DRENPA-3360 file (N, C-alpha, C; in nm, 2 decimals, always signed):
BEGIN
1 = VGGLVGYS = +8.39/+13.66/+5.89/+8.36/+13.62/+5.77/+8.23/+13.58/+5.70 ~ +8.20/+13.66/+5.62/+8.05/+13.63/+5.54/+7.92/+13.70/+5.59 ~ +7.98/+13.78/+5.70/+7.89/+13.90/+5.77/+7.95/+14.03/+5.73 ~ +7.98/+14.12/+5.76/+8.04/+14.23/+5.76/+8.15/+14.23/+5.64 ~ +8.20/+14.14/+5.66/+8.36/+14.11/+5.58/+8.31/+13.98/+5.49 ~ +8.34/+13.99/+5.37/+8.32/+13.85/+5.27/+8.41/+13.87/+5.17 ~ +8.43/+13.76/+5.11/+8.48/+13.71/+5.00/+8.46/+13.71/+4.89 ~ +8.49/+13.65/+4.78/+8.44/+13.61/+4.63/+8.58/+13.60/+4.53;
9 = VRGEAKRT = +8.59/+13.46/+4.53/+8.69/+13.40/+4.47/+8.68/+13.29/+4.37 ~ +8.69/+13.25/+4.23/+8.69/+13.15/+4.15/+8.55/+13.07/+4.20 ~ +8.48/+13.14/+4.20/+8.35/+13.06/+4.21/+8.28/+13.07/+4.35 ~ +8.35/+13.08/+4.44/+8.30/+13.05/+4.58/+8.29/+13.20/+4.60 ~ +8.20/+13.20/+4.68/+8.15/+13.35/+4.80/+8.10/+13.33/+4.92 ~ +8.13/+13.42/+4.95/+8.13/+13.39/+5.13/+8.05/+13.56/+5.17 ~ +7.91/+13.60/+5.15/+7.89/+13.71/+5.18/+7.76/+13.72/+5.18 ~ +7.70/+13.83/+5.24/+7.53/+13.86/+5.26/+7.50/+13.96/+5.21;
17 = PATAVEYC = +7.39/+14.00/+5.24/+7.34/+14.17/+5.15/+7.41/+14.25/+5.29 ~ +7.44/+14.24/+5.43/+7.51/+14.32/+5.47/+7.64/+14.33/+5.49 ~ +7.73/+14.28/+5.36/+7.87/+14.23/+5.36/+7.89/+14.42/+5.31 ~ +7.97/+14.47/+5.39/+8.02/+14.58/+5.35/+8.16/+14.59/+5.30 ~ +8.25/+14.48/+5.30/+8.36/+14.48/+5.28/+8.37/+14.37/+5.23 ~ +8.44/+14.35/+5.07/+8.41/+14.23/+4.99/+8.56/+14.22/+4.93 ~ +8.64/+14.11/+4.95/+8.74/+14.09/+4.91/+8.73/+14.01/+4.77 ~ +8.81/+14.06/+4.63/+8.74/+13.95/+4.55/+8.89/+13.99/+4.43;
25 = TTGLVLRR = +8.94/+13.87/+4.35/+9.04/+13.86/+4.29/+9.05/+13.96/+4.19 ~ +9.15/+13.99/+4.13/+9.16/+14.11/+4.03/+9.05/+14.05/+3.88 ~ +9.09/+13.92/+3.86/+8.98/+13.85/+3.75/+8.86/+13.89/+3.78 ~ +8.79/+13.84/+3.93/+8.63/+13.88/+3.95/+8.60/+13.99/+3.94 ~ +8.72/+14.05/+3.98/+8.64/+14.24/+3.94/+8.63/+14.29/+3.78 ~ +8.72/+14.20/+3.75/+8.73/+14.24/+3.56/+8.60/+14.17/+3.55 ~ +8.58/+14.06/+3.53/+8.44/+14.02/+3.51/+8.33/+14.10/+3.54 ~ +8.30/+14.13/+3.69/+8.20/+14.21/+3.73/+8.21/+14.36/+3.65;
33 = LQEPGALA = +8.32/+14.42/+3.62/+8.32/+14.53/+3.52/+8.28/+14.55/+3.41 ~ +8.26/+14.41/+3.31/+8.18/+14.39/+3.21/+8.04/+14.45/+3.22 ~ +7.97/+14.41/+3.36/+7.79/+14.37/+3.34/+7.76/+14.58/+3.36 ~ +7.67/+14.60/+3.31/+7.63/+14.77/+3.34/+7.59/+14.75/+3.51 ~ +7.65/+14.88/+3.55/+7.63/+14.91/+3.67/+7.68/+14.83/+3.81 ~ +7.77/+14.75/+3.74/+7.83/+14.62/+3.85/+7.91/+14.74/+3.96 ~ +7.91/+14.85/+3.97/+7.99/+14.91/+4.06/+7.86/+14.97/+4.17 ~ +7.74/+14.96/+4.12/+7.63/+15.04/+4.21/+7.64/+14.97/+4.33;
41 = GVSHVVVD = +7.67/+15.10/+4.41/+7.66/+15.06/+4.57/+7.82/+15.07/+4.63 ~ +7.92/+15.08/+4.51/+8.04/+15.04/+4.56/+8.10/+15.17/+4.64 ~ +8.13/+15.21/+4.70/+8.21/+15.33/+4.77/+8.36/+15.32/+4.75 ~ +8.41/+15.23/+4.70/+8.54/+15.23/+4.73/+8.63/+15.13/+4.63 ~ +8.70/+15.07/+4.55/+8.76/+14.96/+4.50/+8.89/+15.01/+4.56 ~ +8.98/+14.92/+4.63/+9.12/+14.88/+4.67/+9.19/+14.78/+4.63 ~ +9.30/+14.81/+4.53/+9.41/+14.79/+4.46/+9.51/+14.75/+4.52 ~ +9.55/+14.66/+4.57/+9.64/+14.62/+4.67/+9.78/+14.59/+4.56;
49 = EVHERSAD = +9.92/+14.60/+4.59/+10.01/+14.56/+4.54/+10.02/+14.58/+4.40 ~ +9.98/+14.73/+4.36/+9.96/+14.74/+4.24/+10.13/+14.76/+4.16 ~ +10.22/+14.73/+4.26/+10.35/+14.73/+4.20/+10.38/+14.63/+4.11 ~ +10.29/+14.48/+4.16/+10.33/+14.35/+4.09/+10.25/+14.38/+3.97 ~ +10.30/+14.41/+3.85/+10.23/+14.44/+3.70/+10.23/+14.30/+3.64 ~ +10.07/+14.29/+3.63/+10.02/+14.18/+3.56/+9.92/+14.24/+3.45 ~ +9.91/+14.16/+3.32/+9.80/+14.18/+3.26/+9.63/+14.23/+3.27 ~ +9.63/+14.17/+3.40/+9.50/+14.17/+3.47/+9.46/+14.30/+3.52;
57 = CDLLLLFL = +9.60/+14.31/+3.61/+9.61/+14.46/+3.70/+9.60/+14.61/+3.63 ~ +9.70/+14.58/+3.53/+9.69/+14.71/+3.41/+9.53/+14.68/+3.36 ~ +9.49/+14.62/+3.31/+9.34/+14.60/+3.27/+9.25/+14.67/+3.35 ~ +9.26/+14.64/+3.48/+9.15/+14.68/+3.57/+9.19/+14.83/+3.59 ~ +9.31/+14.89/+3.61/+9.37/+14.98/+3.62/+9.30/+15.11/+3.54 ~ +9.32/+15.09/+3.38/+9.24/+15.12/+3.31/+9.12/+15.11/+3.30 ~ +9.03/+15.02/+3.36/+8.90/+15.00/+3.34/+8.82/+15.12/+3.49 ~ +8.90/+15.14/+3.56/+8.89/+15.18/+3.67/+8.90/+15.35/+3.65;
65 = RRLEGAPK = +9.01/+15.36/+3.56/+9.05/+15.48/+3.54/+8.91/+15.55/+3.42 ~ +8.88/+15.47/+3.36/+8.79/+15.53/+3.27/+8.63/+15.52/+3.28 ~ +8.59/+15.48/+3.43/+8.46/+15.44/+3.47/+8.37/+15.59/+3.43 ~ +8.26/+15.54/+3.40/+8.14/+15.67/+3.38/+8.05/+15.63/+3.46 ~ +8.01/+15.78/+3.48/+7.83/+15.76/+3.53/+7.90/+15.81/+3.69 ~ +7.82/+15.89/+3.79/+7.78/+15.89/+3.91/+7.71/+15.80/+3.97 ~ +7.73/+15.79/+4.09/+7.86/+15.83/+4.17/+7.99/+15.71/+4.10 ~ +8.11/+15.76/+4.15/+8.21/+15.72/+4.11/+8.27/+15.66/+4.25;
73 = PKIVLMSA = +8.33/+15.52/+4.23/+8.36/+15.46/+4.37/+8.52/+15.56/+4.39 ~ +8.55/+15.60/+4.51/+8.71/+15.62/+4.51/+8.82/+15.48/+4.50 ~ +8.91/+15.55/+4.45/+9.01/+15.44/+4.38/+9.11/+15.45/+4.48 ~ +9.15/+15.32/+4.54/+9.23/+15.34/+4.64/+9.37/+15.21/+4.58 ~ +9.51/+15.28/+4.57/+9.59/+15.20/+4.50/+9.69/+15.18/+4.63 ~ +9.72/+15.10/+4.65/+9.84/+15.04/+4.75/+9.96/+14.97/+4.67 ~ +10.07/+14.97/+4.75/+10.16/+14.93/+4.76/+10.31/+14.97/+4.89 ~ +10.39/+14.87/+4.88/+10.48/+14.93/+4.96/+10.57/+14.97/+4.89;
81 = TVDAAPLK = +10.59/+14.94/+4.75/+10.72/+14.97/+4.69/+10.73/+15.07/+4.55 ~ +10.58/+15.08/+4.53/+10.56/+15.15/+4.41/+10.63/+15.31/+4.41 ~ +10.62/+15.32/+4.28/+10.67/+15.50/+4.29/+10.51/+15.55/+4.23 ~ +10.44/+15.63/+4.34/+10.34/+15.68/+4.32/+10.32/+15.80/+4.24 ~ +10.42/+15.86/+4.13/+10.40/+15.97/+4.06/+10.33/+15.87/+3.92 ~ +10.39/+15.83/+3.83/+10.32/+15.79/+3.73/+10.20/+15.75/+3.72 ~ +10.12/+15.65/+3.86/+9.99/+15.66/+3.87/+9.95/+15.80/+3.92 ~ +9.96/+15.86/+4.00/+9.88/+15.98/+4.01/+9.86/+16.03/+3.90;
89 = DYFGGNAA = +9.99/+16.00/+3.80/+9.96/+16.10/+3.64/+9.85/+16.05/+3.58 ~ +9.89/+15.91/+3.57/+9.76/+15.83/+3.49/+9.65/+15.87/+3.55 ~ +9.59/+15.88/+3.66/+9.50/+15.88/+3.72/+9.44/+16.06/+3.71 ~ +9.52/+16.10/+3.68/+9.47/+16.27/+3.65/+9.55/+16.37/+3.70 ~ +9.63/+16.31/+3.77/+9.73/+16.42/+3.86/+9.67/+16.51/+3.99 ~ +9.54/+16.48/+3.98/+9.50/+16.52/+4.15/+9.48/+16.46/+4.26 ~ +9.49/+16.34/+4.24/+9.53/+16.21/+4.33/+9.57/+16.24/+4.44 ~ +9.52/+16.24/+4.57/+9.62/+16.23/+4.66/+9.66/+16.12/+4.67;
97 = VVDVPGRT = +9.81/+16.15/+4.74/+9.93/+16.02/+4.74/+9.94/+16.05/+4.89 ~ +9.96/+15.94/+4.99/+9.94/+15.88/+5.13/+10.10/+15.83/+5.12 ~ +10.20/+15.90/+5.19/+10.29/+15.84/+5.21/+10.30/+15.77/+5.38 ~ +10.28/+15.61/+5.37/+10.30/+15.59/+5.53/+10.48/+15.51/+5.56 ~ +10.52/+15.55/+5.63/+10.63/+15.48/+5.64/+10.67/+15.39/+5.72 ~ +10.73/+15.30/+5.66/+10.71/+15.14/+5.69/+10.81/+15.15/+5.78 ~ +10.84/+15.01/+5.85/+10.98/+15.00/+5.96/+11.01/+14.83/+5.90 ~ +11.11/+14.83/+5.89/+11.19/+14.69/+5.87/+11.20/+14.61/+5.99;
105 = FPVAVKFL = +11.21/+14.49/+5.95/+11.23/+14.39/+6.10/+11.37/+14.29/+6.07 ~ +11.40/+14.26/+6.17/+11.54/+14.16/+6.09/+11.50/+14.03/+6.07 ~ +11.55/+13.97/+5.96/+11.51/+13.85/+5.91/+11.60/+13.75/+5.90 ~ +11.64/+13.63/+5.97/+11.70/+13.57/+5.97/+11.69/+13.44/+5.84 ~ +11.81/+13.40/+5.75/+11.77/+13.31/+5.66/+11.81/+13.18/+5.75 ~ +11.74/+13.09/+5.69/+11.79/+12.97/+5.76/+11.75/+12.88/+5.64 ~ +11.84/+12.72/+5.63/+11.81/+12.68/+5.52/+11.80/+12.51/+5.58 ~ +11.74/+12.45/+5.52/+11.67/+12.33/+5.54/+11.81/+12.26/+5.60;
113 = EDAVRALP = +11.91/+12.21/+5.54/+12.00/+12.16/+5.59/+12.06/+12.19/+5.74 ~ +12.06/+12.34/+5.76/+12.07/+12.38/+5.89/+11.98/+12.30/+6.03 ~ +11.84/+12.33/+5.94/+11.73/+12.27/+6.04/+11.72/+12.12/+6.04 ~ +11.81/+12.01/+5.97/+11.84/+11.89/+6.02/+11.91/+11.89/+6.10 ~ +12.08/+11.93/+6.11/+12.17/+11.92/+6.17/+12.15/+11.95/+6.30 ~ +12.04/+12.04/+6.34/+12.00/+12.11/+6.48/+11.90/+12.01/+6.55 ~ +11.87/+11.92/+6.45/+11.75/+11.77/+6.50/+11.86/+11.69/+6.61 ~ +11.77/+11.66/+6.69/+11.82/+11.54/+6.77/+11.82/+11.37/+6.65;
121 = AFDVAIGG = +11.94/+11.30/+6.63/+11.95/+11.19/+6.53/+11.86/+11.08/+6.64 ~ +11.75/+10.99/+6.56/+11.66/+10.91/+6.59/+11.70/+10.76/+6.53 ~ +11.66/+10.70/+6.59/+11.70/+10.55/+6.55/+11.54/+10.48/+6.52 ~ +11.54/+10.43/+6.41/+11.37/+10.40/+6.37/+11.37/+10.29/+6.34 ~ +11.28/+10.21/+6.44/+11.22/+10.06/+6.39/+11.10/+9.99/+6.34 ~ +11.11/+9.95/+6.25/+10.99/+9.94/+6.21/+10.92/+9.80/+6.19 ~ +10.82/+9.72/+6.25/+10.78/+9.63/+6.32/+10.65/+9.64/+6.28 ~ +10.58/+9.48/+6.34/+10.47/+9.44/+6.30/+10.35/+9.57/+6.35;
129 = AGARAAPR = +10.39/+9.64/+6.42/+10.30/+9.71/+6.49/+10.29/+9.86/+6.46 ~ +10.39/+9.86/+6.37/+10.46/+10.03/+6.31/+10.54/+10.06/+6.32 ~ +10.56/+10.19/+6.31/+10.73/+10.23/+6.32/+10.69/+10.30/+6.47 ~ +10.86/+10.28/+6.56/+10.87/+10.37/+6.67/+11.02/+10.42/+6.65 ~ +10.99/+10.52/+6.73/+11.15/+10.61/+6.68/+11.17/+10.63/+6.82 ~ +11.32/+10.63/+6.84/+11.37/+10.66/+7.00/+11.51/+10.70/+6.99 ~ +11.54/+10.82/+7.07/+11.67/+10.89/+7.05/+11.78/+10.85/+7.05 ~ +11.88/+10.86/+6.98/+11.99/+10.81/+7.01/+12.08/+10.87/+7.14;
137 = P = +12.13/+10.79/+7.20/+12.18/+10.77/+7.33/+12.32/+10.89/+7.27;
% end
C-alpha cells in the first residue's frame, strides 16, 4: 500500500507518483471532481456497491455521466445485486454489461447466548495480585 496501490480517505492519503490504483471515498471523488482537470491521467473510475443508493453515490453517477472533455475515463459500476438495465439506460444505453455469476456459501447463524453456553464455567478469584480464573470441576 502506498506503492502501486494507494488510498485517500478523510484527509489521510498513502500514495506516490507511481500509484496506479487509488481507493477513494465517494465524498473525496466528489470533491476532486469540483476541480478542473481533476481526472487528468485517470483511465478508469470504479464505483462499487452502486445498489446502496445514497445522495453522494447518485451525485457521483450524475457527475460521471456528464464528464466533458477528452479523454474520458472508463466508468465501471459494480454490484452483486443491482438491476443493470436502468444504469445502462442512464449512461446512454451502449454500455456493456458483464454478468459474473456468483456462488452462495452456507452461513450458520450463531447468537451470543449460544456461545456463552458453550464456554466452560470458571471460578474467578480476585486478590491483591490481581484476578485468577480456574476452570470449575
